[in-house]
N, C-alpha and C positions, 0 to 999 in steps of 0.2 A: 526315274527315280525321285525320293523327297528332294524339294528343296527349301532348304533349311533357311533361309534368306526370306520365306514369302510367309506372314505370319496366317495362322487361321483364322474367318470369323469370324466375329467372338458367334457365342450359341443365345440367341434369341431365348427372353423367358418368358415369350407369348406365344407356343406351340400346342402341338398336341391336338386335343377336341375344344378349344377353347376358339369359343364363335367368335369372338372380335377382332382373328386373321381373317383379313382379306384374301379373297379367293377370286379366282374366276374359272368357266366352263366353256370350252368353244364350242359356241355352236351355230348353225344357220342349216334352214332345211336342204338348201343345194348341198350340203353331203351329200345327203343321199344318194348324187346323181355320178357318185361315181359308184358305175355299174355295167357290171364287162357280162350281163342276161341273164336271161332265167337260169342257165344251169352250173353257173359258174360257181365256186364253193364261196366264193368272197361275195355274196347277198348282201344291199344293203339294206335288208330287213332289221340286219342284226344292229345299225346306226339306231336305226325307228323304234324299235323295241326297249334300247339301253334308254335312251331322252325319253320312251313315256313312262320307264319303270322308276328314271329318274326323278320324272314330274311328278308319278304318281305317291313317289315318295316324301315330297316335300324338300328333297335337294336344289333345285332350281328356286327355290325361295328360301335359306336360308337367307340370317342375317350375314351381313358382310360379304354376298355373292354376286361376283355381275358374269353375267353370260355377255361374253368375247367373238366378235365380229371374225369370221372367214373370208377373209378379203381372198380374191385372186393375187397369187403373188408375180410378180411382172418379169417380164423375162434375164433383167439384170440382177434379179433376187435367185431366180432361181440357175441360173451362171456361174452363182458363187459355188454349187457343188458339181454344176451336170454340164456337158460340154456343150454350145452352142449347136453343132451341128444335131444332137443329139433331141434338144427342143424341139429345133426344125421336124425331126422324124415323128415327132407326137404331134405334133401342129398336122402334119402331116392326114396323121394315122385319125384325126378326129370329124374328119371330113366323113360325112354315109359312105359305107360301105360300099352301095352301089354307085359309088363314083371313084372308088380307088378300081385299078387296071390292076392286073395279074403282076405286071411290071412291079407295077407300084409295092404290092403288099410283099413281093419276093425281097423290096431293097428294105424294106422297113423287117422282114425278118433278124435283118444284119442288125437290129439297133434292139431286137429281145422284144420286138411285139409283132405279134401274130402266134398262129396255135391256140393249142387249149389254157397254156399257162395266161400270159398276157394280150387278150385278143382283143384288137382295135373298135374301138366304140366311137358314133356321134360323140363330139364333145368332149373326149377325153382328155385332151389340152386343160382346156378350162376347168372340168372338174376335180384333175389328180396337181394344178396351179394353186389348187382351192384349197385343197387339206392342208396343203405349203404355208398358205398365208395363215391358216390356222394358228399352223404353230408359231410362224413367225411373230403374230401377233400378242402368243403369249407367255412367249420370251419376252418383248418387249413390255410387256405388261409388269413382268416380275421384276427385269432391267429397272426402270423406269421407278417404282415402288408404290405402284398403281394395283397391284396386287401381291402377294410375298408367295403362290404357289397355285399351280392349274393344272386344268387337264383337258388334254384332246385327245378322246377316245376313238375320233376318228383316223388319229392321227396314228404315226409307229410304223411306215413302213419302210422298213428296213431293210429289204434285199435289192431296194430299184440303187443300181449302179452309175458311177458318174456319167457311161457313156452307154449305156443298154439298161433297160426295164428286167425284171427278174419277181421272179416268185409272186407274183400277184401284184407287185408295187412301181409305177410307173414312173414319181418323182420320190425321192428321199425327204420327207420332211424331217426324220431326225437330225441327220447330217447337217440340213442346211438350219436347222433352230441353232443346233452348235455352233455351228460355222456365225451364225449372227451375232450370236453371244458373243464371240469371241473378237469379232469384226468390230463390237460398240464397245470390248474395254472389257470385257469379263476375263479374268487372272489365268484362272483354271479350268475348265468342264467336266465332269467325270459321266459316263453313260454306263448305263446299266440295263441289260438285256434279258429279261427271263422270259422271255416268248421259247416256246419249245424247238423253235429252228434258231442255228444260229444267224444274230447279226451283221452278214457279213458285207450288206452293205456300206453300212455305214464305218464298221468297223473299216473298208480297204478307200474311202474314202474320205478318214481324217487319221492314214494309213502313219503318213509322217509327222505329223503333227503335234508336237510335243506339251502343246496347252490343253490338249484332248484325249482322254483315255476312256477306253472302250473295253467295258466285262460284259461277255456273254456268256450265260449261264443256260445249255440248252440240252437234247439229245444228241447224241454221237452223231457225229459228218459219218461215220462210219455206216452208217445205216438207214442216215436221215438225210431229204433235201437240208441244204445246198451242199452239202458235202464235204464242208470245209468247219474250221472253228477248234483246231486242236491244240496244246497247250504248248508246242512249240513258235505256235504263228502270235510273235509277241510286239510285233510293233515295226515301222520302216528304219532306215540306217539313220536319220536324224530325231530319234523318238523310241528309241530300246524301252523294253515295257511296256508303253501306252498301250498294248495293246493283249485280255486277257482272258482267256480262255477257261472255261469248266464244261469238259462235254462229260455228257451222266448216259448212264449204258443206257437201253430200251427198258421200258416196263417197273423201271424208276416209282416208287410209292411217292404218297402222300408227304408220309414223316422225312424218308428218305431225302426228298425234292426238299425242302426247307432245312433239315440238316445240312445239305453241302451250301443250300446260302449261308445260313450261316455259321458255317465254316470259311468262307469265302472273306461274304461280299463285305462285312464290318471291318475286317479288321482293314480292307485294303482301301475301300473309304474314307480310314483316319488314317491312313498314311498319305493316300493323296493329299486329302484335306481341301474337295475341291469349293468354290466360291459358288458352282450354282450346281444343284444335281438334275440330269435328265433321267429319265428312267423309262422304260418301254414294259408291256403287261400284256403280251398276248398271251389271249384263253385258251391258246391251241394245249396245252401245256394238260386240260383237262382231260381227267379219263373217257369222256364221250366224243373225245374229237377226233372225227373222221381218217384225218390226215396224220398222226402223230399217234406215239407207241408209250406214252407215259402214262402213270394212270395218280396224278396228281387230283385235291380237290379243289372246291370254293373254298373252304377252309385253310386250305393252305396258299392259295393264292391271296384270300385276305389277311393272314397272318404275314405274306411276303411284303404284301402294300405298307398295313403298317408298320413292318422292320423299313421301309424307303423312307417314309416320313420320318421317324425318329433320328436315323440319319442325318436325313435333311436338316432337321431342328440341331443335332450334337453338333455337325459341321459346321455348315453353311448358312444359319441364322433361318433354317426356315425356307431355302429358296432354293424351288423342286417344280420341274416342270414333268406330268406325267402323261404319260401319251399310250394308247389303243393297241393295237398292231393285229397280227393273226387269230384265228378265234372262228372255226365252221362247225362247231353247236348250236348255230344262229340264233336258231330258239331258245332252246332249255338252258346254255349257257352261257353265251356272250352277257347278253344283257345285265343276267346278275353279277359274274364276274367285275364288269364296268359301272353298275352301278356300285358295289362295293369301294372301287377303284374312287368314285368322284364324291358319295360320302367320305371317305377319309381324307382327301383335297379337300374338301369344304368344312371338315369339322367333326362331329362325334363318328366312327362308326357306326356303322347296323350290323346285329348280330345275326349271326348264320342262321337263329332258330326262329329271327322274326317272319312271322308271314309274308308273305308277297299279297300286295296290294290289287284287291277284287279289277280294276281296271285293268289291270298289267296283266291278270292272267286272261279275261275277255279280249284284251289284244294279242294274246298269244294264240287263243285258240284261233282268232280271224285269221289270222298268219298261218298256220297248221293247214284251216281250209283252206286260203287262197294257194296255197302251195303241193294241198293234194297231200297233206301228210295226217295222219291217226291222232288222236286228244293223245296228251303224254298222262301218263296218273303218277302222281305223286311225288310231282316237284312242284310246293304249294308253299316253300320257304325260301330263304336267301341262302341257302345252306344245303350240303349233300348229308348232315346226318350224319356228319362221320368227322368227331374230334378229332386231335392231333395226339399221338403223343411222341413226342419226339426225341431223341437222346442226342443231348449235345457232345458237341464233337470235343467239349472239353472232360470230359470220361471219357477220352481214349478212341482209337480206329480199328479196327479189325483188318487185319490185311488178307481176310480170308475173301473179305466182301469186297462184290466186285465196287458195290457204290462208291466205298470208304479206298479203294485201291486210284478208283478214278480223282477222287476231289483231293489227297496225297500226291499225288503225280501233280494235279493244279498248282497245287500250295510248291510245292517242292521248282516248278520250273518259275513261278512268278514271283514268290512272299522276299527272297534275296533282293531282287531288283530294286524294293520298296523299302528295306529293311526290317523282314520283315522273318524271323525264326519261323519255319516250315513245321516243327515240329512243339511250338510252342506257342504261337500267336494265335 
């Protein structure tokens, strides 16, 4: 609930696309070592191609941009959000597969390590802890004033729990970054997750932490993994109202997705008044993603990224950490989506109609050839060629529309907790 004693941070007059705003991009080539094998949906080529598109678009050389390192997080840092027995299990799963006995593999399943979801691979601990280290470095850079906002598109592994892996996620870098911020003096952190899947791991790890507010907008758990994230799930006994969920119907369109986010997120961020905003931008809400059922466009994802930057500028002085997340159209969607995110974090947004650089198109064709995929015609710009036509919530909601019913149910469940009127605000 709102704390009348906590002042909002001042709005920074330097924001938006101003190139003087210091910003950071987390990158290390070793981040590509988070690799479950050639047949797993979370292919590291999505990171390599995102970095290539950012490079070819000149984003890495923008004024005021720093490349932030991704060191391997230490065990005590991981232990702020993960159980020591689980960290030890990940270390065991990091040995070469031929060294693991059948009994050891059976034991690892108890920690969610094994099967098609999170299969063990050599070096798993180091690769996973490096992603956490990147997000910790980013939040430290924001808190120290080295940068005002930062992006770690290799991060956002939001399904990992305190004692188990889940949903392709081994360690939860988002929860670790939030915990680090709170441990080092941050007053209140708000986490906004717009991945198509519910941000269940972050929510659960921070379930009873009143200084951390998690808000997840996702396809309903009635139809999609992980089967959680309903409006009645609202936080632990010591933190009522701090877990916020907006589950959306399957096949929600780009316009509907943006409508739902505009109808919930801005009012809640303004009511919470965080001193730091952390957002997760899984690209798997896109209509081409093979693992979900929403019909969102790159134009819509770009619009929501811009909204998050505007809210950070308005509410917490521009202090913003943006993370990647899911996304399994690894060549045709993810790099374009996260190049938009990188551009918006570091300065001027890229227009959706802008042509893709020839160097990136060549790299994408090479990746298709390497993976035995046919060339994809028609993907030549940063967008999908689908302009938005969003009907704002202020114009009223339609009780016969499934999306509007879902949004209003979420507003009615959580808005009163934050002093908001679900019918007016």
